[in-house]
N, C-alpha and C positions, 0 to 999 in steps of 0.2 A: 189343189187350187193355188195359183200364184197369189202372193200378198196383194198385188194391185187389184186382181180380180176380187179377192176377198173384201178389200176396202170398198171397192165399187158396189159390191153386193150389199154390204152393211149400209153404205150411204143411201142406196136405193130403198132399202127397208125403212131407214129413218125418214127419208123424204116422203114415202108413200103412206105412212101412218101418221095422220095429223096429231094424235095424242103423243106419240113417241117423238115426233119432230119438235113439238112445243117443249116436251120434257127435256130432251137432250141437245137439240140444236137451237132452240129458242128462236129468235128473230134473225139469226146469223144467216147471211146470204152466201157466205163462203162455202166452198166444198169441204167435205170432211178432211180431205188431204191438206187443204190450205189451213184449216183450223189446227190440225196436228202439227204442221210445219211451223206456223207462227208461234204456237205455245212452246214447241221444242226449242225454238230460237231464243226465247226469253230465258228458259231454263239453262241453256248452254251459255248464254252471256253472263249468267250468275255463277258459272263454274260448277253447276250442280247436275244431277241427273234425276229422272223421275222416281227411281227406286228410293233414293235418299229422301225425297220429299214425302213419298208415301210412308216410309219408315217413321219419319218425324210425326206425321199425322196419326199413325197407329200408336206410337209411344204416348202422345198426349191424350189420345182417346183412352188408352189403357190406364194412364195415371188418373184420369177423371172418373173412371168407371166406378170406383168405390163410393162416390158421392150419391149414387142411386137417384139421379135427377137433381141433386143439389150442387152448388158450386164448390169446387175443390181447389185449394191453393196448390199450385205445382211450381216448385222452384225452377228457375230463379225469380220469375216475375209473371207467372201466368195464373189466370183463373179459368178453370175448365168445368164445363157442365155437359154431361152426357145424358141424353134422353132416348130411351128405347121405346119403340112403338110395336104393336103387334104386326106380324106379317113379314114378308120377304119381297125383295125386288130382283127381277131377272136382269142379267147383263144384256144391254142392247147389242153387244157384239156376238151374242149367241153362246157365250160360255155356259157349260153345264152347271147346274146348281143355282142357288139364289143367295142373296146377301141380306142379312137381317136389317130391318129398318131401324137404324140408330143414327141420331144426329149428335154431333159434338160441336159445341161452341167454345172457342178459345179466345180469351181476352188477354192481350199482351199489355200488361199494366205499365211497363216501362215506355212503350211506344204509343200507348193510347189507341191501339188497333184491335179490331175484333173480326172474327170470321167464323162461319158455320159450315161444316162439311158433313157428309153422310158416309156410312160404311161403303156405299156404292161408289162415292167419289174416290175413296181410298183404293178400291179395286180398279176402277177405271184408269186411275193414274198409274198404279203399279203394273197392271197387265196390258194397258192399251195406250198409255201416254195421252189420255183424253181428259181434258178439264171442262168439257162441254162447250156448246156454242154460246155466243153473246146473246143475252136475253133469256137464257134458260134459267129456271128458278135456282138450280144448284150449280150454276157456272162458277168456276173458281178461276180468277185471274192468277196465273202462276206467279207473277211478280208480287202481287198483293199477298198471296199465300206465303211465299218465301219470307217477305217482310214481317208479316204478322206472327208467323211461327218461329221467327228468328233463326232461320236455317242458314248457317254459314258454310262457305265452301271449305273443303279440306285443303291444307297446304301439302303439296306433294314433295317428295325428296327426303332423304334420310337426315339431312342437316337440320331441319326444323324439329322433327320429332313431335310436333304438337299440331293442334288445330286452331284455326282462326275463328 
């Protein structure tokens, strides 16, 4: 199956199931392809990629895991709370397996920003570059996510040898 066909099939599935539509597309009237393109453009303008964003989310979730539902201080200036619920969620793109229901709230104390994301969000960003549609309960605006998690782009080239 070609990627375009696959995307069209996924979009049709999301559109035809009212519960799934609300959950993943929200009130967004754009096509799935338009949603993906718009979010990818934001990420590209920041000089980042989706894998780097998902890695940062995963790292902060892991750092907060030891708190067992309590807030954990994560250097340099984050407060992270990880809450696990019973059960699993399936990927709307049809990937095999399921993702544990875990929500992570990250407060950036230096910037006064806060964001909550789920394990499924991490998977959707890493595997499908999908931040969900506008109006979806767990929609993550890529720009807001990047700002809150303080993800900076890497400086390329041997001359710098460091990251910004």
